[in-house]
N, C-alpha and C positions, 0 to 999 in steps of 0.2 A: 504494500500500500504506500502511495506517495505521501510525503509530508504535506500538511495543509498549507494554505496560502492566505495571508491577510489581504483581502481585496483592497484596491485603491490604485493610485497612480504614483509610482509603480506598485505592483503587487509585492508583498513581502513574504518570502518563504518562512515558515515556522518549523522549528524542531520540537517535537513533543517527547518528553521523557517522563515515564512513570517511576515513582519511587515509593518503596514501602515505608520510608522514613518521613516522607512529606505529609504534613497535616493541612497544608493549604497550597494554593497555586502560587508559584513564584516565577518571575520573569527576569531573564538575563540577556544582555546584549554584549557580545564579545567585541572588545576594542581591537582585537587582532584581525579578525576576519569579517566582522559585522553580522555574524550569525545570531539570530534571535531564538532563544530557547525557552520553552515553557516547561517547568517541572511541576508535576501534578500528583496528587495522591493516587495510589494504585487502582482504586475502585471508582474514581471519579469519572463521569461521562465526558468523553472528548468534547462534546458540544459546549460544556460548561467552561472548559479551558479556552476554547475559541471565543466564547462570549466575553470572557475576561480580557483576552487580547484585544478584542474590538474596543473595549472601554479604554484601553491604554494606547490606542493607535496614534494619537497626537504625540504622546511622550516618546513612543518608539521612533516615529519619523523624525522628531527633533534630534534625538540622539544619533540616529544614522546620518543625518545631515551634518551634524557636528563632527562626526568621525571622518567624513569625506569618502570619496570613491577610491577604489584600488587603482594603482598606477602601474600599467604594463610598461616595463622598461624596454624601450625601443628608441630609434632615432627620433629626436624631437622631444622626448620625455625629459622632465626636470627631476633630478635626484639630489638629495642632500648628501654632501661629503664634507666631513669636518664642520658640520653646522652651516655650511654655505650651499645654496641651491645652484646646481650646475646643469646645463643642458647637454644631453647625450647627442653626440654627433657620430654617425657611422659612415662607412664608405669602403669601397673595394678598388678605388682608383690607384693609379701609379704612385700618387703622393702618400698613400696609406700602406703600400706594400713594404714588407720587412720591418714594420713598426708594431710595437705592442700598444697596449692601452696607455694613454697619456692623459693625466689630469692637469688641465690648464686653469687659469684664474676664473674663467667663465664657462668653459666647456670641458666635457670628457670625450676624448677621441677614442673610438672603439672600432678598429678595422675588422673586416671579415663580413660574411653573409649576414643579412639583416636578422634572420631567424636565430642566429647564435649570439647576437650582441648581448642580450640579457645575461645568459650564462657566462659569457666571457667576462663581462664587467663584474659580475658577482665573484668570480674566481679571483680577479685582480683586487677587488676591494677586500676580499678575505686575506690576501697576502699583505696588503697595506695595514690592515687591522692587526695582523699577527706581529708585524714589525713594531707598530706603535705600542701595542699592549706589552710586548716583551720588554721594550725600553722602559716603559712606565713601571712595570713590575720589578725590573732590576733596581730601579732607583728607590722605590718604596720598600723593597725587601732589605736594601742596604740601610735605609733609615730605621727600619724596624729591628734590624739585627738578626733576621731569620731568613734562611734561604727557602725558596719554593722548589718543588721537584720537577714540574713540567707545566706547560700551557697547552690547553686544548681549545679549539674554536668550534662552535656549533651554531646552528640557526635556531636557537631556543626561543620559545614563546612565553614561557612562564617565569623566566628569570634572566637577568642580564649577566650574572656571573655566579660562581660557586667555588667553594674550597673544600677539598677532601681532607680527611684526617692524616693522610700521608703526604700532604703538601702539594697536591695537584690542583691547579687553578683552571677553571673553565670559564669562557666568556662567549657571549654572542658576538659574531663578527659584525653585526649591524651597529655596534658601538662606533664604528668608523664613520657612521652617518651623523653622529651627534657632535655638538661643539667639543673642542679638545678638552676643556675642563671637565666635561661630563665623563668622557672616556677615562681621564685621569682619576676622577673620583671613584669610578667603579673598580679600577685597578687597585687603588689604595684600600678600598673597602674589602676586597677579597684578600689582599695581602695581609691586612690587619687580622683576618681570621687565622692566620698562621700562629698568632699569639693568643687569640681569644676565639674559640669555636662557639660563639654565642653572640647575642646582641645586647649584652649587659652594658652598664655605664662604663665599665673598664674597656670594653670593645670600642665604644664610640670615642673614648679618650685616646685610644691608639690611632683611630682614623684621624682625629683632630691633630694629633702630634705629627703624623707623617704627611698629611694632606693640607690641613687647615680647616677653615670654615666650609663645611660640606652641604649646608642647607640649600643653597641656590642650585647646584647641579642635581642634588637629590630631588628637588621640586621639579626641575626641568624634566627629569625622567618620568615623574608622575603625570605631568601635564602633557608631554609630547611623545614619550617613549612608545606608547601603543601605536601611534600613527606610523612609525617606521616599518611596521609589518604590512602596511598597505602597498609597499613597493614589491611588485611581482617580477622577479628576475627569470 
C-alpha cells in the first residue's frame, strides 16, 4: 500500500508509523530530507491520523518552506564551501582537460561529463575536508595534550562528529561547507572528548580552553546545519 498524501499545492507525501508505545498522534518533519512522519498508536484508525495532519497543514507547509528545496549539484548550482556560496561550473573543453576540481573565489570548476560532476565534486570536497579536519585536530590535540588514533569521514545525518573510547575521531565531510570557525569548533569538540567522554562542565571547560568561546559556531550548526543535507551530490 502506498503512503498517503496530504492534498494541496503541492501535495505532501506522508509516512505513517504505528507504535505500541505511542499514546497519541505525533508529527515530525525531518530537516535533513523534508520527510513528514506521523507516528500513531497501534490500534488507531488511519483516517484519524490523516485528519490530524489536515489540521496541521499550514504548520507543515510553513516548515517545509523554511527548510527550502533540495539542490541537485550540477553546472549552475550554488554550493557553500567554507561558508561562502560558490557557483558550480562544468565543462569538457580543451581548457578543462588535464585539470582537476578547482575552487576559485566565486566558482568551483569541475571538469568531466555533466552527469558525474556531483560525485566528482563530493569526492574533492571530502578530501579538502579531511585535510582541514586533520590540521585542526592536530592543533587541538596538541593543546589538549592527548593524541587521537585516527580520523574517519562519513556523510552522517544524525551527528557532525564523534569520538570513540580508543581515540578514533569521526566527522561529517559536509563540515567543509560550513564557515571555518564552525569546522574548527566541531574538531575541538571531538578532540576534547579524548579527555572527557561526556558533556559535563569539565568537558565544556576543555572545549573553552582549546577553542575559546564556542557559543556562536554551536548556534550556527543548530540554525543552519540541517540545511547542508539539502545538497544532493
